[in-house]
Residue, then its C-alpha position, 0 to 999 in steps of 0.5 A: x299354416x300358410x304353406x309358405x316358408x318362414x323367410x317368405x312370410x317374414x318378407x311379406x310382413x316387412x313389406x306390409x309394415x314398410x310400404x303397406x303392400x302385400x303383393x309383389x313390388x313392381x319390377x323396375x326396368x333397367x334404363x335404355x342404354x341408347x337414345x332414339x337419336x343414337x338408334x337412328x345414327x346406328x341405322x344410318x351407319x349400318x346402311x352406309x357400311x352394311x358389311x361392318x360388324x356391330x362394334x364397328x357400326x357403333x364406333x362409326x355412329x359414336x355410340x357406346x353400347x355393347x355389340x348385342x345392344x347395337x344388334x337389338x337396336x338394328x333389329x328394331x329398325x328392320x336390319x338383321x345380320x345375314x350371311x351375304x350372297x357371294x359372287x366372283x370378284x371381277x376387276x377391270x383388267x379381267x373383265x376387259x380380258x374376257x371381252x377381248x378374248x378371241x373366243x368371244x362371240x358378240x351378238x345384238x339386234x337392231x332396227x333399220x328404218x327408212x325414216x332418218x330425219x329425226x335430228x333435233x337441235x339442242x342448246x348445250x354447254x361444251x363437252x356435254x354431247x352425251x349428258x342425258x339432259x341433252x340426249x334426244x330419245x327417238x322412235x322409229x314409227x310410221x315408216x318401213x322398218x327391218x329388224x335384224x340380228x347379227x354376230x361379230x367375233x374376233x375374226x370379223x363380222x359374222x352372220x346377219x339374219x333378218x327377224x320376221x315380226x317381233x322378236x319373241x323368246x320362241x323366235x330367239x330360240x330359233x335364231x340361236x338353234x338354226x343361225x348362231x350355233x351352226x355359224x359358230x360351229x361350222x366356221x369360227x369355232x369348229x371345236x365349240x369353244x366360244x363364249x356367247x355374249x347377249x344383253x339382258x333383254x327380257x327375251x334373252x333372259x327368258x327361261x326357255x332361252x336359258x334352258x336351250x343354251x344350257x342344253x346345247x352347252x353354250x357358255x354365256x358371258x355374264x353381262x352387265x345392266x346398261x352395258x350397250x357401250x361395251x358391245x362392239x356390235x353397237x358401233x357396227x349398227x351405227x356405221x351402217x345407219x350413217x351409210x344408209x342415211x345417205x342412200x335416199x331410202x325413204x320410199x323403199x320397201x321392206x325388202x329393198x331396205x333389207x337388201x341395202x342393210x345386207x350390202x352395208x354389212x358385207x361392205x364392212x365385212x371386207x373392211x378388215x381393220x374395222x373389227x380389230x379397232x373395235x376390239x382395241x377400244x374395249x379397254x377404254x370403253x370399260x374405263x369410260x363406262x365405269x367413270x360415268x357409272x353406266x350412263x351414256x358414253x361417246x361410244 
């Protein structure tokens, strides 16, 4: 008559007699296994050790819950488990070996200026010369300036090129195509077996530059952010600027300044032990950069 089984009818009658209801009873939810504080502890543990398993995260947070519960709580906190991106592990020893490789060609740009008097005194404790708090940032403006690009290999100082105007990705491609590659193939690396170093400047990492290097078959060293102290050519620029500072070039024209820069470059080319000593310093450079986590070192 009701279209329901006897069992269902009896259950409804019993519910009406005992509880005075004819509808389904409200569903009772299981109590939440973890508290808000425990959920926060799980999130903190996952952020501190993102490669841990859910069980390891729960153990680190001191939370007694199943792995699936911990995963749900982390998902509620906007953390989900994904397969990690991978890259080759590079240790201090093999990174230094790459840097000291005889096939490595270092490169860099620098600006030389006629305005050298920017020294400023600073009160600082002993042994804190390169603490960022006491390092003066200087700008070369309102004076004659010359921009240059240079390369250094294990055989010594290589080619030096004057950059006319601001360095754009198009100009940099011209330097690579007409200066760097011919220098490498016609001189130091006639077999084309060399590893090219450049920093992470936006000009260097532009797509058009990457495409050119790939098209020419040039292998590039994977560089690191804030890696200036690992590039030995920075020491070359430093030596040159110290020497040029003593030459009284304040009233020189751009062409006169460029001639002086070329002279200093050639003088260092004839200093045979200079580059050998720079290569010998690579091990300690790497150790110092790691020790200060990429901050400025005495190099």
